[in-house]
C-alpha positions in Angstrom: 206.5 -17.4 -6.6 205.2 -18.1 -3.1 202.5 -20.5 -1.6 200.8 -20.2 1.7 200.5 -24.4 2.8 196.8 -23.4 4.2 195.8 -22.1 0.3 193.9 -23.9 -1.8 194.2 -24.7 -5.9 192.5 -26.1 -8.6 190.3 -27.8 -5.4 193.5 -29.5 -3.9 195.1 -28.1 -0.9 198.2 -26.3 -2.7 201.2 -28.8 -1.1 200.2 -30.7 -3.3 198.8 -28.5 -6.3 202.4 -28.1 -6.3 202.8 -32.0 -6.7 200.8 -32.4 -8.6 201.9 -29.8 -11.4 205.7 -30.5 -10.3 205.3 -34.3 -11.6 203.8 -33.5 -14.4 206.0 -30.7 -15.6 208.6 -32.7 -16.1 206.7 -33.8 -18.7 207.8 -31.7 -21.4 207.1 -32.3 -24.2 203.9 -32.9 -22.6 200.7 -35.3 -21.0 198.0 -37.1 -21.6 194.9 -37.8 -19.0 196.4 -41.4 -17.9 199.3 -39.4 -17.0 197.1 -37.2 -14.8 195.1 -40.3 -13.1 198.5 -42.0 -12.7 200.3 -38.8 -11.0 196.6 -38.1 -8.4 195.0 -41.4 -8.3 191.9 -41.5 -8.8 189.1 -42.0 -11.5 188.8 -41.0 -14.8 185.6 -38.6 -14.3 187.1 -37.3 -11.5 190.5 -36.9 -13.4 188.6 -35.0 -15.8 187.2 -33.3 -13.4 190.5 -31.7 -12.2 191.8 -30.9 -15.6 189.6 -28.8 -16.0 190.3 -26.6 -13.1 193.8 -26.8 -13.2 193.1 -25.0 -16.9 189.9 -22.8 -15.3 193.3 -21.5 -13.1 195.6 -21.0 -15.9 198.4 -24.1 -14.9 197.9 -26.2 -17.6 196.0 -25.4 -21.0 196.0 -27.5 -24.8 198.5 -28.8 -26.5 196.6 -27.7 -30.5 197.2 -29.4 -32.6 197.5 -32.6 -29.9 198.8 -36.6 -29.8 197.5 -39.5 -28.7 200.1 -39.3 -25.5 200.2 -35.4 -25.6 197.1 -33.8 -25.5 197.8 -31.5 -22.5 201.0 -29.8 -21.5 201.9 -26.5 -18.3 202.0 -23.4 -18.4 204.1 -21.1 -17.2 202.2 -20.2 -14.7 202.2 -23.3 -13.9 205.9 -24.7 -14.0 206.0 -21.8 -11.1 204.0 -23.3 -9.0 206.5 -27.0 -9.7 208.9 -24.3 -8.1 207.4 -22.5 -5.9 207.8 -22.5 -2.3 206.2 -22.4 1.2 208.8 -21.3 3.9 208.7 -18.5 5.6 210.9 -15.1 4.6 214.5 -15.4 5.1 216.8 -12.5 5.7 218.7 -10.6 2.7 221.9 -11.5 3.7 221.7 -15.4 3.5 219.6 -14.8 0.2 223.4 -12.9 -1.5 224.2 -16.5 0.0 222.9 -18.7 -1.6 222.6 -16.5 -5.0 226.4 -15.7 -5.0 227.2 -20.3 -4.7 224.4 -20.2 -7.0 226.9 -17.8 -9.7 229.2 -20.6 -8.6 227.3 -23.1 -10.0 227.1 -21.2 -13.0 230.6 -20.7 -13.8 231.8 -24.4 -12.6 229.3 -26.0 -14.6 229.9 -24.0 -18.1 234.4 -25.4 -16.7 233.2 -28.2 -16.4 233.2 -31.2 -19.2 231.0 -33.2 -16.2 228.0 -31.6 -17.8 226.6 -32.0 -21.7 224.7 -28.8 -21.7 225.1 -25.2 -20.1 224.6 -22.1 -18.8 223.4 -19.7 -21.4 220.8 -17.5 -19.4 219.8 -16.4 -16.1 217.3 -13.7 -15.8 216.3 -12.3 -12.2 213.3 -11.9 -10.9 211.1 -11.4 -7.7 211.5 -10.0 -4.3 215.1 -9.9 -4.5 215.4 -7.5 -6.6 214.0 -4.8 -4.3 215.9 -3.6 -1.6 213.6 -5.7 1.3 214.4 -7.2 4.1 213.3 -10.2 3.6 212.7 -12.3 0.5 210.6 -15.2 -0.3 213.1 -16.5 -2.7 215.1 -15.7 -5.8 213.2 -16.5 -8.9 215.8 -17.2 -11.9 215.1 -18.1 -15.4 217.8 -19.9 -17.4 218.9 -20.8 -20.5 220.8 -24.3 -20.6 221.9 -25.6 -24.3 223.9 -28.3 -25.4 227.5 -26.9 -25.5 229.0 -26.5 -28.2 231.7 -29.2 -28.0 228.8 -31.6 -28.3 226.8 -30.7 -30.3 227.8 -32.4 -33.8 228.0 -36.3 -31.7 225.9 -35.3 -28.8 223.5 -38.5 -29.2 226.9 -41.0 -29.1 228.1 -38.6 -26.9 225.5 -38.9 -24.4 224.5 -42.6 -24.9 228.5 -43.3 -24.1 227.7 -41.5 -20.7 224.8 -43.4 -19.8 226.4 -46.6 -20.4 229.0 -44.8 -17.8 226.8 -43.9 -14.9 224.8 -47.2 -15.9 227.3 -49.5 -15.0 228.5 -46.8 -12.2 224.9 -47.6 -10.3 222.7 -44.8 -12.4 219.3 -46.3 -13.3 217.0 -44.5 -15.0 213.3 -45.0 -14.4 211.6 -43.6 -17.5 212.5 -43.2 -21.0 212.4 -38.9 -20.5 215.0 -39.5 -18.0 216.8 -41.2 -20.3 216.6 -38.8 -22.9 216.8 -35.5 -20.8 219.0 -36.0 -18.7 221.7 -33.6 -19.9 219.5 -31.1 -19.0 218.8 -32.1 -15.9 221.3 -33.2 -14.2 222.2 -28.6 -14.8 219.1 -27.9 -13.7 219.2 -30.3 -10.3 222.3 -28.8 -9.6 221.5 -25.4 -9.9 218.9 -25.9 -7.3 221.7 -28.1 -5.3 218.4 -28.8 -2.7 218.4 -24.9 -1.8 214.6 -23.7 -0.6 215.6 -20.3 -1.3 216.6 -20.8 -5.0 213.5 -21.2 -7.2 214.2 -22.1 -11.0 211.3 -21.6 -12.9 211.1 -24.8 -15.4 211.8 -23.1 -18.7 212.5 -19.4 -20.5 209.5 -18.3 -21.5 209.2 -15.2 -24.4 210.5 -12.4 -24.0 206.7 -10.5 -24.0 206.6 -12.9 -21.3 209.2 -12.2 -18.8 207.3 -10.2 -15.7 208.4 -6.5 -15.0 211.4 -5.7 -13.1 213.5 -8.2 -14.2 217.8 -8.3 -14.5 219.7 -10.3 -16.6 222.4 -11.2 -14.8 224.5 -13.9 -16.6 225.0 -14.1 -20.8 227.0 -16.5 -22.1 227.6 -14.7 -25.6 228.3 -11.3 -23.7 231.3 -12.8 -21.2 
């Protein structure tokens, strides 16, 4: 997904809206208005108004049934915004290089015990699948899951790895970071700081994947 820095999204400048949604999308199981308020930094009344705008434009939706801490969650559209780029288009040769390096990282992650999660599926969609000489970015859906070899004792393995990383100086700012780092680390390395690679926050239901997509990797087919 590409955005223009001069656009307005939910009454915010596009880049500000992306930053807000990006922060919210890290709450994998949802968030409440207090979380949104802390991200935006406004009064509860103004925050509610902003929440309504994000909902009306399809970036956030209510959770049913809600809980005290989780009343809303980012939508597929919201997760796309979180990964959107405002960068200029790049030459196809440049995009090809980023794509090849991305696929190399997929193989590295799946073959290394450093990572507790594996990449099981990669789906391409968007402008990279066209014949255009330039592309905005490389849009990707990925499915990541626990590696089978670690599944039986996953919690204890994750806890041991966490202690080792903390001894080496790594800090976890929130409980969510502490719990989800095995998946987050995989996604972060796949992105690897590339402004061309755009990884969506979650794999949608098959009916929600844009037409013209292409499955380029499926671990169960290898």
